[in-house]
N, C-alpha and C positions, 0 to 999 in steps of 0.2 A: 405312491409318490414318496421319495426319501425326503425327510425333513432336513433343511439346511441349518447348520449350526450358525447362528447369526451373532453370537457373543465372541467374536474373534478378537485377536490380539495383534496389534502393530508393534514392530520393534523399532523404537525411535532412537537415533544416536544421541539425542539430548537427555531424554527422560527415561530411557530404557523401555519397558513395556507399557503400552497404552491400550487399555481395555475398551471395547465398544460396550457402553453400559446397558443398551437394551435393543430390541428388535427394530424399533422405529428409526433409531439413530443408525443402525446398520442399513436400512433400506434407503435412508437419505444419503448416505456415503456411496451407496451402490448406484444411485441415480446419475444418468449422463450429465445433468447440470453440475453435479459435484465432482464427477470423475474428470470433467473438463479442467478442473483446477490443477490436474497433474501436468497439464500442458501450458500452464501459466507461471512464468518464473516469479519468485517472490521479490527479487530485486532488480527487476527490469534488465538493463544491459550491464549491470555491475560486474558481470563475469568477465567483461572486457579489462577490468582492473584487477578483480579478485577472481582467479581461475576457479576457485572452489564454490563460488557463489551461484551454483546451478540448482539450488533447492527451490521448490515450488510453493504455490499457495495451498496446495493439498497438504503438504507437510505441516505448514503453519496452522491451518485450520484444525487438524487433529491435535496439534500441540496446545492450542488455546482451549479446546474442549477438555484436555487432560488437566490443564491448570484450573479450569472452572470446577472441575469434580473436586479437586483438592480444596479449592476455596470453599465449596459448599460443605464438605466434611468438616473443615475448621470451624466454620461458623456454627454448624450444628453442635459441635463439641462445646462451643461456648454458649449454648442454649438459644441460639437464634433459630426460630422455627422456620423451616422451609419445607413445604409439603412435596410430595413426590411429583405432583403436577407442575409445581414451580421449578423444582430441580430439572425436570425435563425441558421446560421452557427456556431455562438458562443455557443448558447444554446445547440445544438446537440453535438458539439465537447466536451463541458464540461460534458454533460450527459453521453457520451460514453467513456470518457477518461479511465475508469477503467474496461471496459467491458472484457478485456482480462486476468483479474486476475484468477489464478487457485485456487484450494481449500486452505483454510488456507493462502491465500494471498502469502507472499513473500517466504515462506518455499518451495514452489513447484517449483520455477524458476530453482533450481538446482537439483530437484529430479525426477519430472514427465517428464519434458522436458529437453533437453540438453542445459542449459544456454540461453534459450529464454526469453528475457525480456517481462514482461506482456504488455509493450507499443506496442511492435511489434505485439503481438496477438490481442491487441485492434485495431490496424490498419487493421489486416486481417478480423476481425469481421466487421469493418466499411466498408471495401470494398465490403464484402459479402452483407451487409445490403443496400449498395448503388445500387447493381445490383437489389435486390428485390424491392427497392423503386424507380426504374427507373431514377437513377442519381441524386435524390434530395438531396443526402448528399455530392455531389462533393465538394461545397465550404467549408463545414465543415472539410472535409478531408484535403483540401489544407491548411486551417488555422492550423489544428492539426500538419500537417507536417512542419509548418513553411514556407510554399511555397507562402503564400499570401503576397502581397506588403505592406499591412498595418501591420507593425511590432508590434504595441501595442496589437493587437488581440491575438497573440500567448502569449504575457506576461500575459494576463488575464487567460490563460489556464494553461501555464507552465513557472513559473519563481520563484524567491525567495519570491514573495508576490502575489500569484495567488489565484484563488477562491478555488482550490483543498486544499491548505494548510489552508486557512481560515476556511474552513468548518471542516476538519478532526481535528484540533486542538480544535475547540470549541466543536464539537461533541464527540470526544474521552474524552475530559475532563468532559463533562457532564455524559457520560455513566460509566467512571471509577470512578468518584468522585474526581479526581485529580484537585482541584480548580485552581492550578497554571497555567493551560493550557487555562484557559478561556479567549479568546481574543475577543476584541471589534470590530467584523467584520463590524458592522453598520458604526462606525466612520471611520475605515480604508477606507471603500468604499466611504464614503461622502467626504473624502479628496483627492480622485483619480482625476487625470486630464490627458491630453494628450498634449505633447508639442513636436514639430518636429517629430511627429508620434511615439513618445516614451512614455510609461506609467511613470507618475510621481505621487509623493505624495506632496501635498502642505505643505509648511514649518510648519504650525500650527498643522499638523498631526504627526510631528516627534516623539512625546512621545508615541503615539499609536503604531508606527512602533517599537520603542525600547521595548515596553511591548510585542509586537507580537513576536520579536526575542527571548527575554528572556523566554517567555512562551514556545516557540518551544524548547529551549535548555532544560528546565525544564521537559517537557513532554517526551523528548527522554531519559532522565536519569531515571524518575520516572515510565514511562509506556512503551515505545516502546522498550527501552534497559534495562527494569527491569530484574534483573538476573534470576528470576524464569521464566518469559516469554521467555527469551533467551534460558535457558536450555531446556525447553519444545519444543521450535521450533528446537533446535539442535538434540534432541532425535528423533523427527519426521522425520528429514532428514535421520538419521541414520537408522531408522525403514525401510524406503523406499529404502534406499541403500542396506540394507541386504536382503529385499524381492526380489530386482532386481537380486542380487547375487545368491540367492536360485533358482529363476526362470531360470537363465542361466545354472544352474546345472541340469535343467530339473525337479525340484520339483514343484508340482502343488499347488499353493496357492489360497484359496478361495477369490475372490473379484469381484466387479461388472465388467460388460463387458467393459465399457470405460476405467476403471482403469487398468484392465487386458491388454488391448491393449497397454497403454503407458508403462506399467511394462515390457511387452514382446519386446517392439520395442524401439530402440534409435531414438528419433525424434528431429531433429534440425529444425531451422526456414525454411530452404530450403525444408524440407519434407512436410510442411504444404500445403495440397490441401484442396478443399472443403469437402472431406470426413473425413479427419483427423480433420478439424475445427469443424465439426459437432460432432465428437466424443468428442473433447475437451469440447464442449458446453454442454455435458451431465454430465461432472465431477463437482463435488461440495464437500462441506465438509462432506456430509453424506456418500459419497463413502469411504472417508478416515476413518471415525469413524467406519463404518461397517466393514471395513478390519481389523482395530486394534482389534475390538471386537472378530473377528474369529481368527486372528493370536495369540492372547494371549493363545490359547490353542494348538499352534503348537509344534511339537516335537523339533524344533530347539531352543536351549537355548537363543541365542542372540535375535531372532525375538520375542519369546514369552515374555522374560523378559522386553525388551524395550516397547512392545505394552502395557504390564500390567502398566508400569510406567506412561504412559499418560492416560489410561483409569481410573486408580485409584488415580492419581495425587500423586504418590510416586515417585518423580523424583531423578535424580542424584543431588549430591552436586556440586555447582559451587562456585569457590573461585576467586574473582577479586583482581588485584593489579596493581599498576602503573609500576611494573617491569615485564619483560618477565619471563615466567615460564620456568625453566630449563628443557632440554631434560632428564637429569638424574632423575629428580623428577617424570616425567610422566613414565619413563621407569621402574623405581622401583615399582610404583603403578601397572603398567600393569602386571609385573611378579608376585607380590603378589596375584593380583586378578585371574590371569590364573591358578596359582597352587591351589588356594582355590576352583575353580570351574571346574578344569580339562578341560580347554579350551585352545586354542592356543593364542599366543601373538597377532596374527592378529585379533582374535575374541575379546580379551581383549580390543583392540583399538576402539571397538564400545562403551565401557563404560568409557574409560579414554582417553580424548583428550584435546588439547589445542588450543587457538585461540586469536583473538583480536577484539575489537569493537572501532568504531570511532564516534565521535560527533562534529559536527561543525554547530552552529546555523546559521552562515552567512558566506558564501564563497566569498572571494575577487576574486577568479578565474572565477566564474560564473558571469552572468550579474548582475550588481548592482541594489539595490534599490535606485532610484533617487529621491532626494528632490528638489522641485522647490521652490527656494528662493523668497523673496518679490521683489528683483531687477531683477527677471526673469532669474537669472543664475541657473545652475543645478549642484548639487553636490552629490556625494556618500553619503549615510546615515552615514557611519562611519566618514567621514571628517565633515559632517554638524552637527553631534551630539556633545553635550557638555559632554556626558556621557563617562567616560573612559571605563565603562563595555562593550560598543559596540566593543571596540578593542579586549577585551578578548573573546567576543562572536564569532569573526571571527578566533580564534585561534583553530586548530584541536587538540582535546583531545583524546588520545588513551588509552584504558584500556586493560589489558590482563587477560585472564581467563584459568582456568583449570577446567574440569568436571570429577568427579569420584564418584563411589558408596559410599553411606553413611557409609556402614560398614568398609570402609578403614580408616576412621578418627582415 
């Protein structure tokens, strides 16, 4: 039997060549669970706003692994002892951190499954893979869950300055063309160190941290919370809610077998067993798009109209404001739309609805980004910075919105 060369190289448009570090990582990348990420878009429906934003979770996971390798090399250079086993655990944990994402990423967490966070599903996948790989992922799972005694390792995977954020800001900025999000991940990683088992950034890297936080804030307003992306995601959630409602009434809707299962059954985290996890692993963006294409010809006015909106990018109007939208305003729009289309107030609620979004680039409640001063003291970046804008970046900004059909303007 010919031996496969498993130390292959990916050509990444952001970092150039990404090397697969060992055979176990290669086998994980080759696994159907991971290959599925090629069919899950990284930015949901944002390509309706930024046509280039068609990159996938597969791209992102490899980028995170590449940055993690760089971080490990930097820390070792600064005499932080990281064993080969720990290195492997870090690479695997970051590689698989997003493996539990459903189709179109975040829109699905409240539609296909009942408030099951993607990280919980990632953990289920990791446990399943650990069984298949004879326990070789045990340490990676321990680190991912924050149960490993070396605290800084979890910070590299999940914190306010982790490999995940460093990659998605740089990658999403590249594919959307939103230049403001382009962070200098190389510089940030070079400035990393570990002090008292905690991840710190050396003082001379403080401006890079400020730029990182500012980039994050701008990317949220310009890309992730862009009003058109937001309204498209909200419509998608409404479509799936309506589809579930019709199915409960006994109406048969054409869709793929895995999607049909999750539409017919209420699945919570407790319900996930090996069989349901396998069904979930067969779900991707294509199931949703195929369903929308079929549903746009359905007899139900709500389902067909909302499905057409996404397929043809003819979306609802969304109005943002700093003030809360009044109940009266949305109610009068509902009444008007309901009488125009001879539908109930309840059905009109699928087209006219209110909500709010929040943006906070830096949270003071979460674990801080720590700056290591020259005198070896450690300070929160907000205190260490001479920039007033960092204090404003840690302020929670709330915006309110109302969505309604264009013809009601």
